[in-house]
N, C-alpha and C positions, 0 to 999 in steps of 0.2 A: 504494500500500500504506500502511496505517496500523498503529498499534501493536497493533490488535486482529485483524489479518488472520492467518489460519492459513496456514502454508506447507505446501501439499499437492501431491502429484504430479498430473499430468493424468489418469493412468490407474492402475489396480491390476489384478492378475491373481488372481482368486478361484478356489481349488480347492474343489469340492464334495466333502465327505467323508461325507455322510449315508449313502451306500450301504455304507460300511464302518464307520467309527467310530460313525455314527448307529444302525446296526442291530445292532452286536455285543452290546449288552446286552438286546436285545429277544427275545421269543419268536420262533421261526422264522417268517419271512414266506415264503409260497409263492412259487415262481419267477415265476409270472405277475404277481403283485402287485409283485415287484421290477422286472420289465420295464416295468410301467406307471409305476413311479416313475422309472425311467431315461428313458422316453419324455417324461415331464413335465419332468424336469430338463434334458434336452437342449433342450427348447423354451424354456427360460429364456434361452438364449444363452451359458451357461457353456461354456468350452472346455477345462477340465481337470476330470476326474472321477476320483476314487478309487473304482474299481468294486467291489472286494471285497478279501479277504485270503486268502492261501494259508497257513493255519495249521492246527494239529491240530483236526479236527472235535470232538474230545472237549473241547478247551480252549474253543473258540468255536463251539458247535453252530449258532448263528444264521447262520454263514457257511460251513456245510458244503457248500453248492452252488456253491462258487467256480468250479469247472470249467464248470458249466452256465451260470453268468452270463457267464463269459468267452467262451463259444461264441456268445453272442448279440450281442456288442459290435459286430460288423461291420455290424449294421443301421444304425448311425448314422455319418455322415461328419463330419469336421471337429472331432472331439473327441480330445484327448490322454488316453488311458486309462492308468491306473496301478493297481497292486495292492500291498498291503503283504505283506511276508514276514517270518518270524521267524528264519529260518535258511537255509542253502544248500539244504536239501531243498525248502523252500517256493519258493525261487527257481527251482529246476529245474521244479517243478510249474507255476509261473506262465509261464515261458518256453515250456514244452511246450503250454500252453493258449493261447499266442499273445499274452501280455501281457509285453512286454519292458521297460517303464518301471517300475522297482521302487522301493519304499520299504522301508527296513530300519530297524527301531527299535532303538536302543541306549539303554539307561537310563543316565543319568549317575551313578546311585547303585546300590550293590550290593544294597541292600534291595529296591528295586523290580525290579532286574534278575533277582534270584533268584525273586521272586514272579511276574514276567511271563514269564520265559524259562528259568528254572531254571539260570542260570549267572551268573557275576560280570560286571561291566562290562568288565573286561579280556578275558574270554573272548568276550564279544559283539563287542568291537572287533576281535578277532583274525579274525573271520569276514568282515569288510567286504571284504577283498581278493578272496576267492573269489566272493562275491555280485556284486561289481563286474564281475569277469571274465565271469560268466554273463550279466549284463545287457548288457554291451558286446558280447559275442559274438553276442547276438541282435539287435544293432542298437539297443539301448535305452540307458537311463541309470539311474544309481543315486542316489537321494536318501537320506541318512541323517537320520532323525528322532531327535533327542536328547530322549528322554522324561525327566521329572523334572528338566528343565533348571534350574528355579528352586527347587523344593521336592519332597520325597519324603514319602509317608505313613508310611514306616518309619524313614528316617534323618534326617528334619528338613530344615532349610535346606541346599540344595546349594551348596557353595562355588563361586564363579565359576571358580576355577582348575580345578575338577573338570570342569565343562562344557566349558571351553576345551580341556582336554587331550583330551577325547573328540572334539571337533570337529577339532582339528589331526590327530589320529591317523587319523580317518576319511578326511579329505581326502588325507592321505599314502598311504593304502591304496587310493585309487581312487574315492572318492565324488565325484560331479559337483556336488552341491549339498547344502545342509544346511537343516534346519528345526528350530527350537527349540520344544519342547512344554511348555506349562504344564499338566501332566497332571492336577493336582488343583485347578487354578483358584485359586491362592493369590497369584500375583505381582501387583504394582502398577506403575503407569507408571514411576516412578523406577528400579525394579529392572529393568524391561524395557530401558530405555535403557542402563543400566550393562552388562548382559550382551551386548546387541547390539554395543556398542562393543568389548568385550573379544574377542568372537568374530571380529569384522571385523578387528581388529588381528592376530589369530593366523592368520586365513585370508583374506588380502586377495584381492579379486576373485572369491571363491567366492559364487555366488548363495545368498541366505539368506532363508528364509521363516519364518513364525511360525504356531503352532497354539495358540490360546487356548481355555480352557474358561471358562464363565460361572458357575461354581459359587458364587462369592461376589459376583456382580454387577459384577465389574470387567473382564469380557471385552471389551466394546466400548471402554472407556477404554484398555485395553492395546492394542487394535488400532489405535485412532487415534494413540496415542503411537508405536507402531512405524512407522506410515505417515509421521508427521511426522519420524521418524528416518531415513527413506529406504527402508524396506521396502516392496516392491510385490507380494510374493507372500504371500497369506493363505489359511488354511484356514477353512472354515465348514461348518456342517451344516444341512440343510433342517429347519426347525422347531425348531432348537436341540437335536436329539436327540444322544445319545452319551454317552461316558464310558468309562473304562478298567475292565474287569472285574477287574483285578488291582491296583487302587488304591482302597482303602476310602474311601468318601465322594466319589469323583469323579463329577460329574454332567455335564450336557450341554455341548456346544461352543457357541461363539457362533453365533447363528442366521443363516443366509444372508440371509433377508429383512431382518433388522435391520441387518446389515452393508451391504447394498445401499441400504437406506433412508438410513442415515447418510451413506454416501459420495456417492451420487448427489445427495442434498440439499445436499451440501457442494461440488458441482461436480467431483467425482472420478468419472470414467467407469469402470464395471465391466464393461460389455458385457452385463449382465444386465437383463432387463425385470422390474420389481417385480411387476406383475400376474401375469406368468407364474410367478414364484417363489412367490407366494401360491397360485396354482393347483397348483403342485407340492407345496406344503405340505398342501393338502387331499387330494391323492392319497396322500401319505405318511401322513397321519392315518388314512385308511381302511385303509392297508396294515398299520399297527401296531396299530390297534384301540383307541387311547386318545388323549386330548387331548395336544397338543404343548405343550412348555414355553415356546415363543416368546411374548414379550409382544406384539409387533407382530401376530402371527397371531391371538392371542386378542382383541386390540382390533378385529379385523376388517379391518385394513389400510386404506390410502388412498393416493392418488397421492403420489409424492414431492413435497415442497414445492419450488417453483421458486425459484432464487436467481439473483442477478446472474451468478454464475460458471456457472450451469447454463443461462443464456440468457434470463433474465427481462427 
């Protein structure tokens, strides 16, 4: 090792969120086109996929077919499927549809919580216990995703203590793991490290993932920083699609193909095949009917550069 070597893990676990976060801002995509996307995504080798969300169809019409999507997931083996819920009613729907691994969003700020879920942060946290019991009773798990963990479009910068309090309360109430969400894509590497350290101190031993948006071009830098800080669970969205419909100005997630390109080219195994990811992006572009925001996809893609760490 020399002073220029990056200290990176051997592997990371990528969760594909394009089917939920990626599509929630889009016009409704027909079920058959969604199933074609799923087929292409499974072919990439990804082993965790957020399939849909069980929320009000009026709030997110693009995902009104959640039950229909869930009914088709048994087509594919070897994938850990999950779904996002906004309340206990959604959790019941998800479990009844056969999806027991749940993600529940709690906004760290009241402004976003009211816009996103119609309740305060404290009221959202109070529901964690019931949702955890529903997930556990069905043999699944509960991950609490803390939205606006760094910044809020309504309340400004989120105090670290605010996010830490939500994390601690969620784990106490039964959450199995946590994920920190950069909902409006404003954080930067130093702030990523600061919050990760604070949450880990408050919730030692609890699995912790990250969910970055590339709104201001810092998503990949934040992802690399988180990985260097020991995070091995990251969300990404095929083609860079996505954003929060209840956060003004929020745009796409970090693109799966760009994350895979960066990590595999740095000797970090993701288990995903880049050519297959780019093929899935083409299927996704056809499904949504417009150009994808991913820079790598627009560039046409190419094989991951080989490095000494990757076996050159």
